[in-house]
C-alpha positions in Angstrom: 18.8 -108.0 27.0 18.4 -110.6 23.0 16.6 -108.1 20.2 15.2 -111.1 18.6 11.7 -112.2 19.7 12.1 -108.2 21.1 9.8 -105.8 21.4 11.1 -102.0 20.7 9.9 -98.8 20.7 11.9 -96.1 19.0 10.8 -91.9 19.0 12.1 -89.9 16.2 11.7 -93.2 13.6 11.2 -90.9 10.7 14.5 -89.9 9.5 18.4 -90.3 10.3 19.8 -92.5 12.9 16.4 -93.0 14.5 15.6 -94.9 11.0 18.8 -97.0 10.9 17.9 -98.0 14.1 14.1 -99.8 13.6 16.3 -101.0 10.7 18.7 -102.7 12.6 16.2 -104.0 14.8 13.9 -105.3 12.4 17.2 -107.1 10.8 17.6 -108.7 14.2 14.0 -110.1 14.8 12.5 -107.2 16.4 9.1 -106.0 16.5 8.9 -102.3 16.2 7.1 -99.8 17.0 8.2 -96.8 14.6 7.4 -93.2 15.9 7.8 -89.4 15.1 5.9 -86.1 15.6 4.6 -86.6 12.0 3.9 -90.4 11.2 3.3 -89.8 8.0 7.1 -89.7 7.1 7.6 -93.1 8.5 8.1 -95.5 5.7 9.4 -98.5 6.8 8.3 -101.7 5.8 7.7 -104.1 8.9 7.6 -101.3 11.4 4.2 -100.5 13.2 3.9 -96.7 13.2 2.7 -94.7 15.8 2.6 -90.9 16.7 4.5 -89.5 19.1 5.0 -86.2 20.2 7.5 -86.2 23.2 6.8 -83.2 24.9 3.1 -84.1 25.3 2.2 -86.0 28.1 -1.1 -87.1 26.7 0.0 -88.1 23.6 2.8 -89.8 25.6 0.6 -91.8 28.0 -1.4 -92.3 24.7 1.7 -94.7 22.7 2.6 -96.1 26.3 -1.2 -97.7 26.3 -0.8 -99.1 22.8 2.8 -100.4 23.1 2.0 -102.4 26.3 4.7 -105.3 25.1 7.7 -103.4 25.0 10.8 -104.2 26.4 13.4 -102.2 24.8 13.1 -98.5 24.6 15.0 -96.6 22.4 15.4 -92.4 23.6 16.3 -91.2 19.8 13.8 -88.7 19.6 15.2 -84.8 19.1 15.4 -81.0 18.6 17.5 -79.8 15.9 17.4 -76.5 17.3 20.8 -74.7 17.7 21.4 -71.5 19.8 23.8 -70.0 22.0 23.2 -70.2 25.7 24.3 -66.5 26.1 23.0 -64.7 22.9 20.6 -67.7 21.7 16.6 -67.5 21.3 15.2 -68.6 24.8 12.4 -70.1 23.2 15.0 -72.7 21.0 16.8 -73.3 24.6 13.7 -74.1 26.3 13.3 -76.4 23.2 16.5 -78.3 23.5 16.1 -79.0 27.4 12.3 -80.2 27.0 12.9 -82.5 24.3 16.1 -83.9 25.3 15.7 -83.5 29.3 11.9 -83.2 30.1 10.7 -86.0 26.8 13.7 -88.5 27.7 12.6 -88.3 30.9 8.8 -88.5 30.8 9.0 -91.2 27.9 10.9 -93.8 30.6 8.7 -92.7 33.7 5.5 -93.5 31.2 7.9 -96.8 29.9 8.9 -98.4 32.7 6.2 -99.3 34.3 5.6 -101.0 31.3 9.4 -103.0 31.3 8.8 -104.2 34.4 5.2 -106.3 33.5 7.8 -107.1 30.6 10.7 -108.7 33.0 12.8 -105.5 33.4 14.0 -105.5 29.9 16.4 -102.3 28.7 16.1 -98.6 28.0 18.3 -97.1 25.5 19.2 -93.0 25.1 20.9 -91.8 22.0 23.4 -89.0 23.6 26.1 -87.1 22.0 29.8 -86.4 22.9 28.3 -82.8 23.6 27.1 -84.8 27.1 30.9 -83.7 27.9 32.3 -81.3 25.6 30.5 -78.0 24.9 30.6 -76.9 20.8 31.4 -73.5 20.5 28.2 -73.0 17.7 25.5 -74.8 19.5 26.3 -74.5 23.3 22.3 -75.1 24.3 23.1 -78.8 23.0 25.8 -79.6 25.5 23.6 -78.4 28.5 20.6 -80.6 27.2 22.7 -83.6 26.6 24.3 -82.9 29.8 21.5 -83.0 31.8 20.7 -86.2 29.4 23.3 -87.6 30.7 22.5 -87.0 34.1 19.1 -88.1 34.0 20.2 -91.9 32.0 22.8 -92.4 35.1 20.1 -91.6 37.4 17.0 -94.0 36.4 20.0 -96.3 35.7 20.1 -96.2 39.6 16.4 -96.0 40.3 15.3 -98.7 37.9 18.4 -101.7 39.0 15.6 -103.1 41.0 13.3 -104.0 38.5 15.8 -105.5 36.3 16.1 -102.6 33.5 19.3 -102.2 31.4 20.1 -98.0 31.6 22.6 -97.8 28.3 23.6 -94.8 27.2 24.6 -94.1 23.6 27.6 -91.4 23.3 28.5 -90.9 19.3 30.7 -88.5 18.0 29.4 -87.5 14.1 26.5 -89.3 12.3 26.3 -88.9 8.9 23.0 -88.4 8.4 20.8 -85.6 6.6 20.0 -84.0 10.1 23.8 -83.8 10.8 24.4 -82.1 7.0 21.6 -79.7 7.4 23.0 -78.5 10.8 26.0 -78.2 9.6 25.4 -75.8 6.2 25.8 -72.7 7.7 29.3 -73.7 9.6 31.3 -74.1 5.8 32.6 -77.2 7.4 32.7 -80.5 5.5 33.4 -83.3 7.4 35.3 -86.4 6.1 33.9 -90.3 5.8 36.8 -91.3 8.0 35.5 -88.9 11.1 31.7 -89.4 10.6 29.7 -92.8 12.2 28.1 -94.6 9.1 24.9 -94.9 10.5 24.1 -98.3 9.9 26.9 -99.2 11.5 26.3 -97.1 14.6 23.0 -99.0 14.8 24.7 -102.2 14.8 27.6 -100.8 17.5 24.4 -99.5 20.1 22.6 -102.9 19.3 25.8 -105.0 20.0 26.3 -103.0 23.3 22.6 -103.3 24.5 22.8 -107.2 24.3 25.7 -107.2 25.8 25.1 -105.2 28.9 26.9 -102.1 28.4 25.8 -99.4 30.3 27.6 -96.8 27.8 28.5 -97.6 24.5 31.4 -95.2 22.7 32.8 -94.6 19.5 36.0 -93.6 18.8 35.3 -89.5 19.7 32.7 -90.2 22.6 36.1 -92.0 24.0 37.9 -89.5 23.3 35.4 -87.0 24.8 34.5 -89.0 28.3 38.4 -89.6 28.6 39.3 -85.5 28.3 36.6 -85.5 31.0 40.1 -86.3 33.6 42.0 -82.7 32.2 40.1 -79.3 32.4 37.3 -78.4 30.8 37.9 -78.3 26.7 35.3 -77.4 23.7 34.4 -79.7 20.7 36.9 -78.0 17.8 34.5 -79.2 14.5 37.0 -77.5 12.8 39.8 -79.4 13.7 37.6 -82.7 13.1 36.9 -81.3 10.1 40.1 -81.5 8.5 41.0 -85.1 10.3 
């Protein structure tokens, strides 16, 4: 997969990591469809902005018809809800599953034929180390991301025959306003050393896609993957904050 000259579509491009992915794609010479539920918030020069709600099939179908030249699909759209599985709001938990699992699945189902017509291409799903280790303050997110990891592995098998690379980016903490908002009620602060610079992470992600990697990990993601060989453990935010 060569980024220069590719046509990419990024979900959740209006802010945070999605914005950095879009900017890095443009810098590398790709054509980019930058999508968001509120497209008026996308102000990235050079990107073609499209409205998209990945939890709405009609919205997905409309975008797949418009962006018929895509050969790189980046599923970055996310729910910012926070909930525990036992006591959390049921609607918030459902929103997470609808966004991270079904939203990602429905995007892939819509764009798989597009990618096939355009030579196979690639899909990058933006996951989280919570796919492999739960976080006490947000166990529902861990469940949704675990499901998204399983989805990624499944569609990789099913799309191999059409020559589509399916990659997972599995990072730890990303130093965006989105993370800071999510953490504002915890009282925790994180040093720059334990948070990914989002621009650098975008470069890592796209380098991995170009190299054909099926899992692209930062240091915390690699720790979480390695820990799967032992007994289940939680991701201790407080411990990371003191590193």
